[in-house]
N, C-alpha and C positions, 0 to 999 in steps of 0.2 A: 710867334703864331708856330703851331705845333703841323707840319704837314706829314699825313704820309704817305703820299708821293712823291720819291725822286729820281728824275732822270740826268741820267749820268749818258750825255750824247756827245757827238764827234768819231775822232777818221780810226781808225783800223791802227793798233796798239800804243794808243794816245794814254792805257789806261783805264779804259771804259769797265772792263771786267774786275782789274783789281778794287776801283775805290768801291763797285756793289761787290764786291767779294769780303770787305774789313766792314762795310755797315752789316752785311749779315752776320758775323761773327761778335761788332762788336755795340751796333747796335739794334737788334734785334730786328730785320730788313729779312723782306723774301726777295732776291733775286730773281728777276722777269729776266732772260735773255731774250730782245725782242728779235731776234737774227734770227731765231727760230721759224718765225711768221716767214721772213726771208728764204730759207734754205728752201722752209716749204711750197713757198709760189717757185720760186726759180726749180725747184726738181718735179711737182706736179705739174705746172704749169708754162712750160718753160715757152709759150706761141706770147706771155705778155710781154716778151724781153725784157721782168725784174730778176735782177742775176745782184747776189752778193757782192761781188768786186767792182761791178760795174755804173755800183748807182749814183755814180758822185759824177758820172760823165754829164747829169746834169741834163741828158738828156730827155724824149718826152716820156721816158715811163719812171723819174725821178719825184719827178710833184705829185702825177697822182698816187704814189704808192707812198710819197711822206706821208698826204691828208689822208691813206686810209691808215698807216700807223699810226696817226694824230687821235684818230675816234677812235681806234680798234681800243688805244693808253684813255680814251675819254670816256667808253662803256664801261671795261674794267675797272674805273674808278666809280661809278655809277652803281654797280653791281651793290646788291643789299649786302653781301660777306663783304664787302670793301669796305664797308658804311658803318657796322653794324659791330665789327668787331675792332680793336687795337692791329690792326695789318695792317701792317708797314710796307712797301715796296720799292722796293727800288733798281729801276728801271734801267735795264743796258740796251742802249739802240746807234745802231749807224745809221738807219737812215730815216732820218727826219730833219728838215727845216728847219733855221728859226723863225721862219715867218707861217709854219705852217702851228708851231706850240702857238704865237701867239695868238692866232686867230683861233685856238680850238681851246684855250685853257685858261684861267680866272685865276691867277698869280695865287689868289689866296687857297687854291684848291691842293697847288701841283709846283713842286719849285725844278729847274732843268740847269741842270751846267752843261756847255757844251768842252771838250775837251781838244786841242789840237799841237801842233808844233809846225808853226808857221817862220822861226826862227833859227833854224836850224839847216846844216846842209845833209844831204842825202850820202854823204861818209860817212857822219855823226850820226844819226840817225839811226843806220843798218849798226851799226858800234852798239847804242845803245841796244838792241836791241837781242844783239845777240848775248847783252852782260843780263838781260828780263827775260830770255827764252825758259820757258820750263817744255817738258813734254807734252801738256797741255795744247800749245800753244801754234798755227796751222805756220809761222815760219821757223819751226824749230826743221822742217824736210826741206824749207826753201834756199836756193844758194842764192850767194850776196848778189851775184849777177843778174835772177829774176828779181831778187826782191828792188833792186835798183829803181826803176819804172815805175814800179807803187808808189816806193816812196816820195818820188817827186811827183806822180799824181795828190799822196795823201798832202804831200808841204802844199800843194796848189789849194787844196778842199779845205786845210786849215785855214789859207790865209780870205778865202771865203767866205769861211768861219768866223772869224775873226773877226770880218765889214761887217757880215749881218747880225752876231750881236750888237757890235759896236750900233747900228742903227735902230732896231729895235729895247736898245736894253737889256739885253740879258747878259749874264755873266759866261765870259770867255775864258776860260782856263788855257794860257801856253805852259806847254811842260817839255820845253822843246828842249831846258838845261831844266836842274834839280827837278827830277821826274819825281825821284821817291818821297822827297824833302816836301815838294806841291801838293804829293797827291794823300798825304798823310794830314797836312795841316789843312785841306777840301776834309775828308772824312771826316775830321776832329772836331771841326768848321760844322759838316750837314750833320752830326755826333749833340753839338752842343746849340743848338739851332731847332730840335726835333725833339 
């Protein structure tokens, strides 16, 4: 069955934007960056405690914001434009929990893939990041030392997401190694299925 909405979720630097950009180029998808909503909240409503980089501390703000983004995506799906034309979306989102996806979306309407790297060392991941860095990536300005703590956190989040995906029967794509090949295979799989 063809699904018009594909959500590519997971940790930073796992390849979410790469997959969505390829779906845009090769599969006629519109790439929607949900991170822009997070930045808007962070910059306009700092009192909420919503932060792009601190979401996955799984503190008080994470769960409500995940529910909000899930509800937003659901409303986008219900919009007239989305349902009346052949309009496919690839939604790139960092701040969504597997539990909220299962709660909000019937599988026939939307597909999700969580990306992460639970099985790599911090040092290896930093080497990968440097290999794939582009001028548009936030990591290009960061020193290896400043990335170290973030990558440690992202590895832990990846482990959490992998467990949660298993619990809820959702696909988790481990990009710890062979990132390019795994992402290419994922893009091809999505295009063939949709």
